[in-house]
C-alpha positions in Angstrom: 87.5 77.4 82.6 88.2 78.9 85.9 91.2 80.5 84.4 89.4 82.5 81.8 86.8 83.5 84.0 89.3 84.8 86.6 90.5 87.0 83.7 87.3 88.0 81.7 85.0 88.4 84.5 86.5 91.6 85.9 86.9 93.0 82.2 83.1 92.6 81.7 82.1 94.0 85.0 84.5 96.9 84.2 82.2 97.8 81.2 79.1 97.9 83.6 80.7 100.1 86.1 81.7 102.5 83.3 78.1 102.6 82.1 77.2 103.6 85.8 80.0 105.9 86.2 77.6 108.8 86.8 76.4 107.1 89.9 79.7 106.5 92.0 78.4 104.7 94.9 76.6 102.0 92.7 79.7 101.7 90.6 82.1 101.3 93.5 79.7 98.8 95.1 79.6 96.9 92.0 83.4 96.9 91.8 83.4 95.4 95.3 81.2 92.9 94.8 83.1 91.9 91.6 86.2 91.4 93.6 84.6 89.5 96.2 83.3 87.1 93.6 86.7 86.9 92.4 88.2 85.9 95.3 85.8 83.1 95.7 86.7 81.9 92.3 90.3 82.3 93.0 89.6 79.7 96.1 88.5 77.2 93.7 91.3 77.3 91.3 93.6 74.1 91.5 97.3 74.9 92.4 99.9 73.5 90.0 97.4 72.4 87.6 98.5 73.7 84.2 96.2 74.2 81.7 96.8 75.2 77.7 94.3 77.6 76.2 94.6 79.3 73.0 98.5 78.2 72.9 99.2 79.7 76.3 100.0 77.8 79.4 98.0 79.0 82.4 99.0 77.8 86.0 98.4 79.0 89.2 101.5 78.1 91.6 101.6 78.4 95.0 103.6 81.7 94.9 101.4 83.3 92.6 98.6 82.2 94.7 99.7 84.1 97.6 99.9 87.3 95.3 96.4 86.7 93.5 94.8 87.0 97.1 97.1 89.8 98.0 96.3 91.8 95.0 92.4 91.2 95.4 92.7 92.1 98.8 94.2 95.2 97.8 91.7 96.1 95.4 88.7 95.4 97.6 90.6 97.9 100.1 91.1 100.6 97.6 87.5 100.3 96.4 86.2 100.6 99.9 88.2 103.6 100.5 86.8 105.1 97.0 83.4 104.5 98.7 84.4 107.4 101.5 87.0 109.4 99.4 86.5 111.5 96.4 87.9 109.6 93.3 87.8 109.8 89.6 84.6 109.4 87.5 86.2 106.0 85.8 88.0 105.0 88.9 86.0 101.6 89.4 86.3 100.7 85.6 89.9 101.4 85.6 90.7 99.7 88.5 89.0 96.2 87.7 90.8 96.6 84.3 94.1 96.8 86.1 93.2 93.8 88.4 92.0 91.9 85.4 95.3 92.6 83.6 97.2 91.7 86.7 95.4 88.4 87.3 96.3 87.4 83.6 100.2 88.1 84.5 100.0 85.8 87.3 98.0 82.9 85.6 100.0 83.1 82.1 103.3 81.3 81.9 104.4 82.9 78.7 107.1 85.9 79.0 105.9 87.4 75.5 102.3 87.7 76.9 103.1 88.9 80.2 105.3 91.7 78.7 102.2 92.5 76.6 100.1 92.7 79.6 102.5 95.0 81.5 102.3 97.4 78.5 98.5 97.3 78.4 98.5 98.0 82.2 100.3 101.3 81.6 97.7 102.4 78.9 95.0 101.5 81.4 96.9 103.3 84.1 97.0 106.4 82.1 93.1 106.6 82.2 93.3 106.5 85.9 96.0 109.3 86.0 93.8 111.9 84.0 90.4 110.7 85.6 88.5 113.7 87.1 85.7 113.3 89.6 82.0 113.3 88.4 81.0 116.9 87.7 84.4 118.4 87.9 84.2 121.9 86.6 88.0 122.1 85.8 90.3 120.7 83.2 93.1 118.3 83.7 95.9 120.2 85.2 99.2 120.4 83.2 101.3 118.7 85.9 98.8 115.5 85.6 99.1 115.6 81.9 102.8 115.6 81.7 102.8 112.9 84.6 100.8 110.6 82.4 102.8 111.3 79.4 105.9 110.6 81.3 104.6 107.3 82.8 103.2 106.1 79.3 106.5 106.9 77.5 108.8 105.2 80.0 106.6 102.3 80.2 106.2 101.8 76.6 110.2 102.0 76.3 110.5 99.4 79.2 108.1 97.1 76.9 110.3 97.7 74.1 113.6 96.6 76.0 111.9 93.8 77.3 110.4 92.6 73.7 114.2 93.0 72.4 115.4 90.9 75.1 112.9 88.2 74.6 113.6 88.1 70.7 117.3 87.9 71.2 116.8 85.2 73.8 115.0 82.9 71.3 117.7 83.4 68.7 120.4 82.8 71.4 122.3 79.8 71.2 124.7 78.8 73.8 128.1 77.9 72.4 127.4 78.7 69.1 130.2 81.1 68.8 132.9 79.9 70.9 135.5 82.4 71.9 133.4 85.3 71.4 131.7 87.6 74.0 128.3 85.9 74.9 125.3 88.0 74.1 123.7 86.8 77.5 125.2 90.1 79.1 123.6 92.4 76.6 120.3 90.4 77.1 120.5 90.5 80.9 121.2 94.5 80.3 118.2 94.8 78.4 116.1 92.9 81.0 117.4 94.8 83.8 116.8 98.1 82.2 113.2 97.0 81.5 112.5 96.1 84.8 114.4 99.1 86.3 112.1 101.2 84.6 108.9 99.4 85.7 110.3 99.4 89.4 111.3 103.0 89.4 115.0 102.5 90.2 117.3 105.5 90.1 117.8 107.0 87.7 114.5 106.0 86.1 112.4 106.9 89.2 111.1 110.2 87.9 107.5 108.9 86.9 106.8 107.5 90.5 107.8 110.7 92.1 105.6 112.7 89.9 102.8 110.2 90.1 102.6 110.2 93.9 103.0 114.0 93.9 100.5 115.1 91.4 98.0 112.1 91.0 95.3 110.8 93.2 96.4 108.7 95.9 93.7 106.0 95.5 94.8 105.6 91.9 98.4 105.7 92.8 97.8 102.7 95.0 96.3 100.7 91.8 99.3 101.9 89.6 102.1 101.1 92.0 101.2 98.6 94.5 100.1 96.2 92.1 102.1 96.4 89.0 105.7 96.7 90.7 105.3 93.3 92.6 104.0 92.0 89.3 106.9 93.2 87.4 109.3 91.1 89.9 107.3 88.2 89.3 107.5 88.4 85.4 111.3 88.9 85.8 111.4 85.7 88.1 109.4 83.8 85.3 111.8 85.2 82.5 114.8 83.7 84.2 113.1 80.4 85.0 112.1 80.2 81.3 115.5 81.1 80.0 118.0 79.7 82.5 120.9 79.7 80.1 121.3 83.4 80.8 122.3 82.7 84.3 125.1 80.3 83.0 126.4 82.9 80.2 125.9 86.0 82.0 129.2 86.2 83.8 129.8 89.2 86.0 126.6 91.0 84.8 124.7 89.9 87.9 127.3 91.7 90.1 127.0 94.8 88.3 123.0 94.6 88.6 123.6 94.1 92.5 125.8 97.1 92.7 123.5 99.3 90.6 120.6 98.4 92.6 122.4 99.0 96.1 123.3 102.5 94.9 120.1 103.0 93.7 118.5 102.5 97.2 121.3 104.6 98.6 120.7 107.6 96.2 116.9 107.2 96.9 117.3 107.4 100.5 119.4 110.6 100.0 116.9 112.4 97.9 114.2 111.5 100.5 116.1 113.2 103.0 116.5 116.3 100.9 112.9 116.2 99.3 110.6 119.3 99.5 107.3 117.8 100.2 105.9 115.0 102.4 104.6 113.3 99.1 108.1 113.5 97.6 109.7 111.8 100.6 107.2 109.3 100.7 107.8 108.6 97.0 111.5 108.4 97.4 111.2 105.9 100.2 109.1 103.7 97.9 111.8 103.9 95.3 114.7 103.2 97.9 112.6 99.9 98.8 112.4 99.2 95.2 116.3 99.2 95.1 116.6 96.9 98.0 114.3 94.5 96.3 115.9 94.5 93.0 119.3 94.0 94.9 117.8 91.0 96.8 116.7 89.6 93.4 120.1 90.1 91.5 121.7 88.1 94.1 119.9 85.0 92.9 120.7 83.3 96.1 117.9 81.4 98.0 118.0 84.0 100.6 118.3 86.9 98.3 115.3 85.5 96.0 113.2 84.9 99.2 113.8 88.3 100.5 112.7 89.9 97.2 109.5 88.2 96.9 108.8 89.0 100.9 109.8 92.6 100.1 107.2 92.7 97.0 104.5 91.5 99.5 105.7 94.3 102.0 105.9 97.1 99.5 102.4 96.4 98.2 100.8 96.5 101.9 102.9 99.5 102.7 102.2 101.7 99.7 98.3 100.8 100.3 98.6 101.8 104.0 100.6 105.0 103.4 98.8 106.4 100.4 95.3 105.6 102.2 96.4 107.4 105.4 97.7 110.3 103.5 94.3 110.3 101.7 92.5 110.4 105.3 95.0 113.2 106.2 94.4 115.2 103.1 90.7 114.7 103.5 88.7 117.9 104.3 91.9 119.8 104.6 92.6 120.4 101.0 95.2 119.2 98.5 98.5 120.7 99.1 97.7 122.3 102.3 99.0 119.6 104.8 102.4 121.2 104.9 101.6 123.7 107.5 100.5 121.0 110.2 102.9 119.3 112.6 100.7 117.7 114.8 98.7 115.5 112.5 98.9 112.4 114.7 97.1 114.1 117.7 94.4 115.5 115.3 94.0 112.0 113.1 95.7 109.3 115.3 94.4 106.4 113.0 95.8 108.1 109.7 99.1 109.2 111.5 99.8 105.8 112.8 99.0 104.3 109.5 101.5 106.6 107.7 103.9 105.8 110.5 103.5 102.2 110.1 103.7 102.3 106.4 106.9 104.3 106.7 108.5 101.7 108.9 107.7 99.1 106.6 109.3 101.0 103.7 112.5 101.6 105.9 113.0 98.2 106.9 112.1 98.1 110.6 110.6 95.3 112.5 108.0 94.0 113.3 106.8 95.1 109.9 107.3 92.8 107.0 110.0 95.2 105.5 112.2 94.3 108.6 112.3 90.6 107.5 112.9 91.9 103.8 115.7 93.7 104.8 117.4 91.1 107.0 117.2 88.7 104.1 118.6 91.4 101.8 121.5 92.1 104.5 122.2 88.3 104.7 122.6 88.2 100.8 124.9 91.0 100.8 127.1 89.5 103.5 127.8 86.6 101.0 128.8 89.1 98.6 131.0 91.3 100.3 131.2 94.0 103.2 131.2 96.8 100.7 127.5 95.9 99.5 126.4 95.4 103.1 127.8 99.0 104.2 125.7 100.6 101.1 122.5 98.9 102.0 122.8 99.8 105.9 123.8 103.3 104.8 120.6 103.2 102.6 118.7 102.0 105.2 120.0 104.7 107.9 119.3 107.8 105.3 115.8 106.2 104.9 115.2 106.2 108.8 116.6 109.5 109.1 113.9 110.9 106.5 111.3 109.0 108.5 112.1 110.8 111.7 112.4 114.0 110.0 108.8 113.7 108.5 107.5 112.4 111.8 108.8 115.5 113.7 107.9 117.7 111.1 104.1 116.7 110.3 102.9 114.1 113.2 104.3 114.7 116.5 104.6 118.2 116.7 103.3 120.3 120.0 99.6 120.0 120.0 97.7 122.8 118.7 96.2 125.0 121.3 92.8 126.4 121.2 93.0 130.3 120.8 91.9 132.5 123.2 88.8 134.3 122.6 90.0 138.2 122.2 87.4 140.8 122.9 85.3 142.4 120.0 86.4 145.4 118.5 84.0 148.3 118.1 81.4 147.6 115.7 82.5 144.0 115.3 80.1 141.2 115.2 80.6 137.4 115.5 79.7 137.2 111.5 82.8 139.6 111.1 85.3 136.9 112.7 86.9 134.1 110.6 85.6 130.7 111.3 88.4 128.5 113.2 90.2 126.2 111.1 89.4 122.4 112.5 89.8 119.1 110.7 86.9 117.0 110.2 86.8 113.9 112.4 88.1 110.7 110.9 85.5 108.4 109.0 85.0 105.0 110.7 85.3 103.1 107.5 88.6 104.5 106.8 89.8 104.2 110.4 89.0 100.1 110.1 90.7 99.9 106.9 93.9 101.4 108.3 93.7 99.6 111.2 93.0 96.4 109.3 96.2 97.2 106.8 98.4 97.8 110.1 97.3 94.5 111.7 98.2 92.6 108.3 101.4 94.0 108.3 102.2 93.2 112.0 100.7 89.5 111.7 103.0 89.0 108.6 105.9 90.7 109.9 105.6 89.0 113.4 105.3 85.4 111.9 106.9 85.3 108.4 107.8 81.7 108.3 104.1 81.1 107.4 104.8 82.7 104.0 108.5 82.1 103.7 108.1 78.3 103.5 105.9 78.9 100.1 108.5 81.4 98.8 111.5 79.4 99.4 109.9 76.4 97.8 109.0 78.4 94.7 112.5 80.1 94.0 114.7 77.1 95.1 115.0 76.1 91.7 116.3 79.2 90.3 118.7 79.6 93.2 120.0 76.2 92.3 120.6 77.2 88.8 122.4 80.2 90.0 124.6 78.4 92.2 125.3 75.4 89.8 
């Protein structure tokens, strides 16, 4: 019954935190305690021990165990950050609900149910997007409402596409109509479109850019860093459940690879021309999602391993980047970060976190993104030099974007203290404007960012510790593709 406890315990505690929403510190503390207990429960679950509950098979594989610990750890980090930074009134409750739904996706071995969970996550995420802090004296802005509506509509469309694909897969019988075009290509197209919407590939990226631009950073971590890797795992489960799609799909996978490569390239180009820091970071994330999707579509052992490793990297990188951005904007004011060009001198830990997350998103060692990009390039080398060139061009543009935002926002000339001018006739100290100074970095936020950077460096420096488990998990699907 540990499986049910892992799913329903956070849900029950979410209702408790909702009742305590007017006391944010208590609600956040209760949420942190809930996830710590969830971690202790996850340690006790036996790996590869299937259980049939309510007609659904539940199983925790070694691969899903890695993501379970990763997602719970990110949840704890985000709630600790919520202890320091302003957040929505119902942030703890919606966060626990999203994590409970993510845990259900990791445990359930049924594609229909996991697709339903993805739609349920979208409904919960809308509540997190429009959430306002306790005692807020303003209404939800028009941009945030438009962002929530756009996200909800696109996620519902993605859910419909996935359900249509699953229904057709159940009706599909290989070889039943010889001599005719196989419907497997159409089914793969539906699956690809549904998961491309969820992973914000170009041209389905608008929801992610708006989300990072207008919504709160902590809520964006829960909405992007958890569901996007979970969507990749659902896609992997789908192809493992319906292996006939790989045999009957023909050249459809080649189209998916090329489309994902161009998505990464276009995202990197858009990042280079974006107007604000948040938009540039959003396009870097969509570009990395394109590389992950490309690796997955290669369906080789190297490519699939790179896709799963990239999913781990993007979860850590998004968390690091957005928490660092929250620290940079803390006490500055939302939307006023643009005039600063020396933030790494004024807030070194937050600046270092932003830079480290950017290096992970652009695929540079020793971050996990470097290993993920190397595996993607190896998979592309087996397909042809054209695809290698597209991926290298995407990585180059992303690197130029990172250099651009680093020079523009982080490592500019250090601000000098203005010289004290003599008083004018009749002027007093009260008449003079107070000097603009950034408040010091909270120690709790500092240690969170330092811990995230250390985790990325450790995983990037010794990727073999995770790659062995990842390769064992994806070897069966890679063998099906090669066969």
